[in-house]
C-alpha positions in Angstrom: 95.8 130.8 138.2 93.0 132.9 140.2 92.8 132.6 143.9 90.6 133.7 146.4 90.9 136.7 148.6 89.9 136.3 152.3 90.0 139.3 155.0 93.2 139.3 156.9 93.4 138.4 160.9 92.7 142.3 161.7 89.3 142.6 159.6 88.0 139.0 160.8 88.3 140.1 164.5 86.5 143.6 163.1 83.8 141.8 161.0 83.4 139.7 164.3 82.7 142.5 166.6 80.3 144.3 164.5 77.9 141.2 164.3 79.1 139.2 161.1 79.6 135.8 163.0 75.5 136.2 163.8 74.7 137.0 160.5 76.5 134.6 158.2 75.8 131.0 159.2 78.9 129.9 157.8 82.3 130.6 155.7 84.7 128.0 154.8 88.0 129.1 156.4 88.2 131.2 159.5 91.3 132.1 162.1 92.4 130.2 165.1 93.0 132.8 167.6 96.6 133.1 167.3 95.1 134.5 163.8 96.0 131.3 161.2 93.9 130.3 159.1 92.2 127.1 158.8 89.6 125.2 156.2 86.3 123.5 157.0 88.3 120.4 155.5 91.3 120.4 157.4 89.8 119.1 161.1 91.9 116.3 162.2 90.4 114.0 165.2 93.9 112.3 165.9 95.4 114.9 168.6 94.8 118.0 166.4 93.3 121.2 168.7 89.8 121.9 170.0 88.9 125.1 168.4 85.8 126.9 170.2 83.8 128.8 168.3 83.4 131.6 170.8 87.5 132.5 170.2 87.6 131.7 166.6 86.9 134.4 163.8 85.3 134.0 160.4 87.3 134.3 157.8 85.1 135.1 154.4 86.0 136.0 150.9 86.7 139.9 150.5 83.1 139.7 148.5 81.6 138.2 151.4 82.7 141.4 153.7 81.7 143.9 151.4 78.1 142.1 150.3 77.5 141.9 154.5 78.6 145.4 154.6 76.0 146.6 151.6 73.2 145.1 154.0 74.2 148.0 156.9 73.2 150.5 153.7 77.1 151.1 152.7 78.3 150.4 149.1 82.0 150.2 148.1 83.5 151.3 145.6 86.7 150.9 144.5 88.1 152.8 141.0 91.0 153.0 139.3 93.5 156.2 138.3 95.5 155.2 135.2 99.3 156.7 135.5 100.5 155.7 132.1 101.2 151.7 132.1 101.2 152.0 136.2 97.3 152.0 137.6 96.6 153.2 141.3 93.9 152.6 143.4 91.6 154.7 145.3 87.9 154.1 146.9 84.2 155.8 147.8 82.0 154.4 149.9 79.0 155.2 149.7 75.7 155.7 151.8 72.3 154.1 150.5 69.9 156.7 151.7 66.2 155.6 149.7 65.3 158.8 151.4 67.7 161.0 149.4 66.5 162.3 146.1 69.6 161.1 144.6 69.5 158.1 146.4 72.7 158.1 147.3 75.5 160.2 149.1 79.3 160.3 149.5 80.1 159.3 153.1 83.7 158.8 152.8 86.7 159.3 149.5 90.1 158.0 150.0 92.9 160.0 149.5 95.1 157.1 150.3 96.7 155.3 146.9 96.4 151.5 146.9 98.7 149.3 144.4 96.3 146.8 143.9 91.6 146.8 144.2 92.2 144.2 146.6 94.1 146.6 148.9 92.0 149.1 148.4 89.0 146.9 149.1 90.3 146.0 152.4 91.4 149.6 153.6 87.7 150.6 152.7 86.0 147.5 154.4 88.4 148.0 157.8 87.1 152.3 157.3 83.4 150.7 157.3 84.1 148.9 160.1 86.0 151.0 162.2 84.1 154.2 161.6 80.9 153.7 160.1 79.4 150.6 161.9 
């Protein structure tokens, strides 16, 4: 089965801090202030707590976060490293600058190795939010 990958709670908080909630109107999933994930369809009108948008955080898919970062001019590129039957992952972050002759310059390359592409994406998103945006 294939499942969606959502950003973790810490990344969701960073995204909100950088303006993601103002740029993206709606996501299907969100975190409450304690870090519990919810969906738009799990509201209950029978005594469930009421959550305020100002204290909650959108929980976008990894791909939505990557697309939003692209609107800010950065391109995340995870790439595999093959070690026999084991695949390890690293990432590069490129800055798209139309004034550059080659179009893009490398902003950051990861030396850290990740077990999955998803973990590489998560680390790259976090790097962009903490250091580049």
